[in-house]
C-alpha positions in Angstrom: 21.1 -10.0 4.9 17.1 -10.0 3.6 17.4 -9.6 -0.2 13.6 -8.2 -2.0 12.5 -6.9 -5.6 9.9 -4.7 -6.4 9.1 -2.7 -9.2 9.6 1.2 -8.8 10.0 4.8 -9.7 13.0 6.6 -9.6 12.2 10.0 -8.3 15.5 11.5 -7.2 18.9 10.6 -7.3 22.3 12.7 -6.0 25.8 11.2 -6.2 27.9 9.9 -3.4 31.7 9.4 -3.4 33.4 9.1 -6.5 31.2 6.5 -8.6 28.1 5.8 -6.6 25.0 7.3 -5.9 21.5 7.9 -3.7 18.6 6.7 -5.3 14.7 8.3 -4.0 12.7 5.4 -5.4 8.6 5.3 -4.5 8.2 1.0 -5.2 4.8 -0.9 -5.5 5.6 -3.2 -2.5 7.8 -1.2 -0.2 6.6 2.0 -0.4 9.8 4.7 -0.6 12.5 3.7 0.2 16.5 4.9 -0.7 19.2 2.7 -2.0 22.7 3.2 -2.8 23.8 1.8 -6.1 27.4 1.4 -6.1 29.6 2.3 -9.3 26.5 3.5 -11.2 28.0 5.9 -12.7 30.8 4.2 -14.0 30.6 3.9 -18.1 30.6 0.0 -17.5 27.7 -0.1 -15.2 25.6 -3.0 -15.2 22.9 -1.0 -13.2 22.8 2.3 -14.8 20.4 1.4 -17.2 17.7 0.8 -14.3 18.4 4.4 -12.9 17.2 7.0 -14.9 14.8 9.6 -13.8 11.2 9.4 -14.3 11.3 5.7 -15.1 10.0 2.7 -14.0 12.4 -0.4 -12.9 12.3 -3.5 -11.6 14.9 -4.0 -9.0 16.3 -5.9 -6.2 17.9 -4.5 -3.4 19.3 -5.6 0.0 18.3 -4.5 3.6 21.3 -4.6 6.0 21.6 -2.6 9.0 21.8 0.7 7.8 18.2 2.8 6.7 20.1 3.4 3.1 19.6 -0.4 1.3 22.3 -1.7 -1.5 20.9 -2.4 -5.0 21.7 -5.3 -6.5 20.2 -5.0 -10.0 17.7 -3.4 -11.9 16.0 -3.5 -15.1 14.4 -1.0 -16.9 10.7 -1.5 -17.5 9.4 1.8 -18.5 11.2 5.2 -19.8 9.0 8.3 -20.3 11.1 9.5 -22.9 8.4 12.2 -24.1 8.7 13.8 -21.0 12.5 14.8 -21.2 12.0 16.1 -24.9 9.8 19.1 -23.5 10.5 21.4 -21.2 7.0 21.6 -19.4 6.0 18.3 -19.4 9.9 17.8 -18.1 8.9 20.2 -15.1 5.4 19.2 -14.6 7.1 16.1 -14.1 9.5 17.5 -11.4 7.0 19.2 -9.9 4.8 15.8 -9.6 8.1 13.7 -8.3 8.7 16.2 -5.7 5.5 16.5 -4.5 5.8 12.6 -3.7 8.9 12.3 -2.1 7.7 15.5 0.1 4.8 14.3 1.0 5.8 10.3 1.6 7.6 9.2 4.4 10.8 6.3 4.2 9.2 2.8 4.3 5.4 4.2 2.9 3.5 5.4 0.5 3.4 2.2 -1.7 -0.3 3.6 -2.4 0.4 5.9 -4.2 2.6 3.7 -6.6 -0.6 3.4 -9.3 -0.9 7.1 -9.1 2.4 7.9 -9.5 2.6 5.9 -12.7 -0.4 6.8 -14.2 0.7 10.0 -13.6 4.2 10.0 -15.9 2.4 8.1 -18.5 0.0 10.9 -18.5 2.3 13.5 -19.1 4.4 11.5 -21.4 1.5 11.0 -24.0 2.0 14.2 -26.2 -1.5 14.5 -27.4 -3.1 15.0 -23.5 -2.9 18.3 -22.1 -0.5 18.4 -19.2 -2.3 21.0 -17.4 -5.3 18.1 -17.3 -3.5 15.8 -16.0 -1.7 18.1 -13.3 -5.4 18.8 -12.4 -6.0 14.7 -12.4 -2.9 14.2 -10.3 -4.0 16.9 -7.4 -8.0 15.7 -7.2 -6.6 11.9 -7.1 -4.1 12.6 -4.0 -6.1 14.8 -2.0 -9.3 11.7 -2.3 -6.2 9.3 -1.7 -5.2 10.7 1.6 -8.8 11.4 2.9 -8.9 15.1 2.0 -11.4 15.9 -0.7 -13.3 18.6 -1.2 -16.9 18.5 -0.8 -18.4 19.0 -4.4 -22.3 18.0 -3.3 -23.3 20.7 -0.6 -22.5 24.3 0.1 -20.7 25.0 3.7 -24.7 25.5 4.8 -25.7 22.4 3.6 -27.5 23.3 0.3 -27.3 21.3 -2.8 -24.5 22.7 -5.3 -27.1 24.5 -8.0 -25.9 24.8 -11.4 -27.3 28.5 -11.8 -25.0 29.5 -8.8 -22.2 31.1 -8.1 -19.6 30.2 -5.4 -16.4 31.1 -3.5 -14.5 28.2 -1.8 -14.3 28.0 1.9 -10.6 26.1 2.6 -11.2 26.0 6.4 -14.2 23.6 5.5 -13.4 22.4 2.2 -16.6 23.5 0.9 -18.2 25.5 -1.8 -20.3 29.1 -0.3 -22.4 31.0 -2.4 -21.4 34.2 -3.9 -22.5 36.6 -6.4 -19.3 37.9 -7.8 -17.5 34.3 -7.0 -15.7 32.5 -10.0 -16.3 29.5 -9.5 -19.6 27.8 -11.2 -21.3 24.4 -12.3 -18.5 23.6 -14.9 -15.5 23.9 -12.6 -17.1 21.9 -9.8 -18.4 19.1 -12.5 -15.1 18.9 -13.8 -13.7 18.4 -10.3 -15.9 15.8 -9.7 -15.0 14.2 -12.7 -11.6 14.5 -11.8 -12.2 12.4 -8.9 -14.5 9.5 -11.0 -12.2 8.6 -14.1 -9.2 6.5 -12.4 -7.0 7.0 -15.2 -5.9 10.7 -16.6 -6.2 9.7 -20.2 -10.0 8.7 -19.8 -9.9 12.1 -18.0 -8.9 14.0 -20.9 -11.7 12.3 -23.2 -14.4 14.7 -21.9 -15.1 17.2 -24.4 -15.9 21.1 -23.6 -13.4 21.6 -20.4 -10.8 23.6 -22.2 -12.2 27.1 -20.4 -12.3 25.9 -17.2 -9.1 23.8 -16.8 -6.9 26.5 -15.6 -9.0 27.7 -12.8 -9.7 24.4 -11.4 -6.3 23.2 -11.4 -5.3 26.7 -9.4 -8.0 25.6 -7.1 -7.0 22.1 -6.7 -3.4 23.4 -6.0 -4.5 25.8 -3.7 -6.2 23.1 -1.7 -3.6 20.9 -1.7 -1.6 23.6 -0.4 -3.4 24.4 2.4 -4.3 20.7 3.7 -0.7 20.0 3.3 1.5 23.2 4.0 4.6 21.4 4.2 4.3 21.0 0.2 4.7 24.9 -0.2 
C-alpha cells in the first residue's frame, strides 16, 4: 500500500462504528479525499488533535483498494479558534466548506486549497467584516472556475459608465443599462476589486465600501447559484 503526506483542511466528519470517523478533507496536493480515522473518538487517540473541523493539519495516510483511505498520522498546523467563538463567523465558515464539499469531486480540487485557506483565515480575523470576506470568496471562486461575469462592458458591448445604472443579465453574465436598476459604478468597482485582490485581508483595506457590500454580496451569491445550481 502506498503512503502519502500532505497538508489538508478538514471540511466534514461523520462518526463511524464505535470509535472511528470518516473525514472529508481538501488537501493541498491531492484535492478532496476521504479517510477513515480509526479510534479517533477514543480519549487517548493520537489522531484526534489533528482532526478538528475548521483547521489545517499535516496528515499521512495509506491508500488501499477502498475509495476511503486510512489515516496513520495527523498534526494540527492551524486552528481557527476565533471562528468557533463567534456564531456568525461559525455559520459563514460552515457555509464555505459546504460549498467546497458540494462543488469539488473526490480526487480533484487541489487548486481550491489556497482559496479555502485564505477564506477561513479571513473569517477568523475578528477585525474583518464577514460579509466582505464572503464577497471576496464568491468572486474568487467564480474566477477560478472560469465563470466570472463581464465587468467591463454591457450586454450590448458598451463600456460600463459610472453615471449609469444597471440590472444584471444572468443568462449572459453581463450588466444591462436600466434607469430603475439597483447597481451602479460603486457596486461594479467592488466586484472588480474582489477579483483583483488575492487576499481577503488586503480587500478589507479598501475604504468607503460599507454601503455597497451587502448588495454586491447578494448579487455575487446569485451569480454563483445560477452558475452552479447544485449549490442551492
